[in-house]
C-alpha positions in Angstrom: -15.3 -24.7 3.2 -16.8 -22.2 5.8 -16.4 -18.9 4.3 -16.8 -15.6 6.3 -17.1 -12.0 4.9 -16.6 -8.6 6.5 -18.0 -5.7 4.6 -20.9 -6.5 2.8 -21.8 -2.9 1.9 -21.8 -1.0 -1.3 -19.0 -3.2 -3.0 -19.0 -6.4 -0.9 -22.8 -7.1 -1.0 -22.7 -8.7 -4.3 -19.5 -10.6 -3.5 -20.9 -12.1 -0.2 -24.3 -12.9 -2.0 -22.6 -14.8 -4.8 -20.7 -16.8 -2.3 -24.0 -17.5 -0.4 -25.8 -18.4 -3.8 -23.0 -20.9 -4.7 -23.7 -23.1 -1.7 -20.8 -22.0 0.6 -22.0 -21.6 4.3 -21.7 -18.0 4.6 -20.8 -16.1 7.9 -21.1 -12.3 8.2 -20.0 -9.5 10.5 -20.1 -6.0 9.7 -19.5 -2.8 11.6 -22.8 -1.3 10.3 -25.8 -3.2 11.1 -27.6 -1.7 8.1 -25.3 -3.7 5.6 -26.8 -6.8 7.1 -30.2 -6.2 6.2 -30.3 -7.7 2.8 -29.2 -11.1 4.3 -32.1 -11.2 6.7 -34.5 -14.3 5.7 -31.5 -16.0 4.2 -29.3 -18.9 5.3 -26.1 -16.6 5.9 -25.3 -16.5 9.4 -24.6 -13.3 11.2 -22.1 -13.6 14.0 -21.5 -11.4 17.1 -17.8 -10.7 16.6 -14.8 -10.6 14.3 -13.0 -13.1 16.5 -16.1 -15.5 16.4 -16.2 -15.1 12.6 -12.4 -16.1 12.4 -13.0 -19.1 14.6 -16.1 -20.4 12.5 -14.4 -19.9 9.1 -11.7 -21.6 6.8 -11.6 -18.5 4.6 -12.6 -14.7 5.5 -12.8 -12.1 2.7 -12.2 -8.4 4.1 -13.8 -5.7 2.2 -13.3 -2.5 4.2 -12.2 1.1 3.2 -8.8 1.8 4.2 -5.5 0.4 5.4 -6.5 1.3 9.2 -9.9 -0.4 8.9 -8.4 -3.7 7.5 -5.6 -3.7 10.4 -8.5 -3.1 13.0 -10.8 -6.0 11.8 -7.6 -8.4 11.2 -5.1 -7.8 14.0 -6.9 -5.4 16.2 -7.9 -6.4 19.8 -10.4 -9.5 19.3 -9.8 -9.3 15.5 -10.0 -12.1 13.1 -6.8 -13.5 13.9 -7.6 -14.1 17.5 -10.0 -16.8 16.3 -8.5 -18.3 13.1 -7.2 -21.8 13.0 -3.9 -22.7 11.4 -4.1 -23.2 7.5 -7.2 -20.9 7.4 -6.8 -18.0 5.0 -7.6 -14.3 5.0 -8.2 -12.6 1.6 -7.9 -9.0 1.5 -10.2 -7.5 -1.0 -9.8 -3.9 0.0 -7.7 -1.5 -1.9 -4.8 -0.7 0.3 -1.0 -0.3 0.3 0.9 -3.4 -0.7 3.0 -3.1 2.6 -0.2 -3.4 4.7 -1.0 -6.8 3.1 2.5 -7.9 3.6 2.8 -6.6 7.0 -0.5 -8.5 8.1 0.7 -11.3 6.3 3.7 -11.6 8.5 1.8 -11.4 11.7 -0.9 -13.9 10.3 2.1 -16.5 9.7 3.0 -16.5 13.1 -0.3 -18.2 13.8 -0.1 -20.4 10.8 -2.8 -18.4 9.1 -2.4 -17.5 5.5 -3.0 -14.0 3.6 -3.6 -13.5 0.2 -4.6 -10.0 -1.4 -7.5 -10.2 -3.9 -8.6 -6.7 -4.8 -11.4 -6.5 -7.6 -12.5 -4.1 -10.2 -16.3 -3.7 -10.9 -19.4 -2.9 -9.0 -21.7 -5.0 -6.6 -24.0 -5.3 -9.6 -20.9 -6.6 -11.5 -20.4 -9.3 -8.7 -23.9 -10.4 -9.0 -23.4 -10.8 -12.9 -20.3 -12.9 -12.2 -18.0 -10.1 -14.0 -15.7 -8.6 -11.2 -12.0 -8.8 -12.3 -10.1 -10.3 -9.2 -6.4 -9.4 -9.1 -4.3 -11.8 -6.7 -1.0 -11.7 -4.8 0.1 -14.6 -2.4 1.3 -18.1 -2.3 0.2 -19.9 -5.4 -1.0 -23.1 -3.4 -3.0 -20.8 -0.9 -4.5 -18.7 -3.8 -5.8 -21.8 -5.5 -7.4 -23.0 -2.4 -9.3 -19.8 -2.4 -9.8 -19.5 -6.0 -13.2 -21.4 -6.2 -14.6 -18.6 -3.9 -13.2 -16.0 -6.0 -14.6 -17.5 -9.0 -18.2 -17.2 -7.6 -18.2 -13.6 -8.5 -15.1 -12.9 -10.5 -14.1 -13.7 -14.1 -11.1 -13.4 -14.8 -9.4 -14.3 -11.5 -5.6 -13.9 -11.9 -2.5 -14.3 -9.5 -0.1 -11.6 -10.3 2.9 -12.7 -7.7 3.7 -12.6 -4.3 1.5 -11.0 -1.7 0.9 -7.2 -2.5 1.1 -7.8 -6.3 -2.7 -7.8 -6.6 -2.7 -4.4 -4.9 0.1 -3.0 -7.2 -2.0 -3.8 -10.2 -5.2 -2.6 -8.6 -3.6 0.8 -7.7 -2.1 1.2 -11.1 -5.6 0.4 -12.4 -7.3 3.2 -10.4 -4.7 5.6 -11.4 -5.5 5.0 -14.9 -9.2 4.9 -14.3 -9.1 8.6 -12.7 -6.8 9.8 -15.3 -9.2 8.6 -18.1 -12.1 10.1 -16.2 -10.2 13.6 -16.2 -9.6 13.3 -19.9 -13.1 12.3 -20.8 -14.9 15.0 -18.6 -12.5 17.5 -20.2 -13.5 16.2 -23.8 -17.4 16.6 -22.8 -16.6 20.1 -21.5 -14.8 21.2 -24.7 -17.5 19.8 -26.9 -20.1 21.9 -25.4 -17.9 24.9 -25.3 -17.7 24.5 -28.9 -21.4 24.7 -29.3 -22.4 21.0 -29.4 -25.2 19.5 -27.5 -24.2 18.0 -24.4 -26.5 15.0 -24.1 -25.6 14.0 -27.9 -22.0 14.3 -27.3 -22.3 12.0 -24.3 -24.1 9.6 -26.1 -21.8 9.4 -29.4 -18.7 9.6 -27.2 -19.5 6.6 -25.2 -20.2 4.8 -28.5 -17.2 5.8 -30.3 -13.5 4.9 -30.2 -12.7 7.6 -27.7 -15.0 5.7 -25.2 -13.4 4.9 -21.7 -15.1 2.8 -18.9 -14.2 5.5 -16.4 -16.4 8.2 -18.4 -19.1 5.5 -18.9 -19.4 4.9 -15.1 -19.4 8.7 -14.6 -22.1 9.5 -16.9 -24.2 6.6 -15.8 -24.0 6.4 -12.2 -22.2 9.4 -10.3 -24.8 11.8 -8.8 -24.1 15.0 -6.8 -24.4 12.9 -3.7 -21.8 10.6 -4.7 -19.2 13.3 -5.1 -17.7 13.1 -1.6 -17.4 9.3 -1.5 -15.9 9.1 -4.9 -13.5 11.8 -4.4 -12.3 10.1 -1.0 -11.8 6.8 -2.7 -10.0 8.0 -5.8 -7.8 10.6 -3.8 -6.8 7.6 -1.5 -6.0 5.3 -4.5 -3.9 7.8 -6.6 -2.1 8.7 -3.4 -1.2 5.1 -2.9 -0.4 4.2 -6.4 2.0 7.4 -6.5 3.8 6.4 -3.6 4.3 2.7 -4.5 5.3 3.7 -8.0 8.0 6.1 -6.4 9.2 3.4 -3.9 9.9 1.2 -7.0 11.8 4.2 -9.1 8.7 4.2 -11.6 7.7 7.6 -13.1 3.9 8.0 -13.3 4.1 11.7 -13.5 1.7 12.3 -16.6 -0.9 9.8 -15.0 -0.9 11.4 -11.6 -1.2 15.1 -13.2 -4.1 14.3 -15.0 -5.8 12.3 -11.9 -4.9 15.2 -9.7 -6.8 17.6 -12.1 -10.1 15.7 -11.8 -9.6 15.2 -8.2 -9.0 19.0 -7.6 -12.3 19.8 -9.5 -14.2 17.3 -7.6 -13.0 18.8 -4.2 -14.0 22.4 -5.3 -17.5 21.3 -6.8 -16.7 22.1 -10.4 -17.9 18.6 -11.4 -21.1 18.6 -9.0 -23.1 17.1 -11.9 -21.2 15.2 -15.0 -21.2 17.5 -18.0 -23.6 16.3 -20.3 -26.0 14.8 -17.8 -26.9 18.3 -16.7 -28.0 19.1 -20.3 -30.0 15.9 -20.8 -31.8 16.0 -17.3 
């Protein structure tokens, strides 16, 4: 199987690299040339256009930022679909609205091309450790054809239902992540207000029963320079999650309220440096 990948950047690098290491012929296209630099000197093949990538590949993973980005690289002028053969597969790894996947799937089906959604949880470093979680949506037979590629970087890999189902779960996951982050940061702040040492509280809270993966990631990796990027991603995902829940008549107000609180504080700079980190620096 010839595998293509669009978006080998901060999230996608590890995924693409694990596909390459697993022996699949890897073809790459990127809007930013800098994201291709780590593959220089390897057997990865860099192609000149999205259409060419589609022509060369049986499966193409798409890992770009927004709904508009996904639509542009897949169905835009000279996009992937312009070159893809019948029975080939597009895997949407980006976190987008379920309806975006369904709409693209309908357009692709007119050309005999299959679409699955396969958003992931975890970092590029996690992909290199084979530890991403992959949430799938789409036709079961098509998903099983793509599974060996997903399993190069993901464990577990789960199909949750028809096209768009992986996005529904990913959005709920990111909503819960943001709500957990809000409560975790509040707990660190409250402890410091009550006179406890911030560095000690951070260490002990992350080792105790109140530990959350969201707070761990915040304390371990987030820097002031990351704030705009993190806020942009989480704001997008929380908004999409709220919209999907509303469309399905599901109330998620408590989670959204908690998530909105931390997003507002990120936006006004309240959390320019994670609490505890500033004390231990």
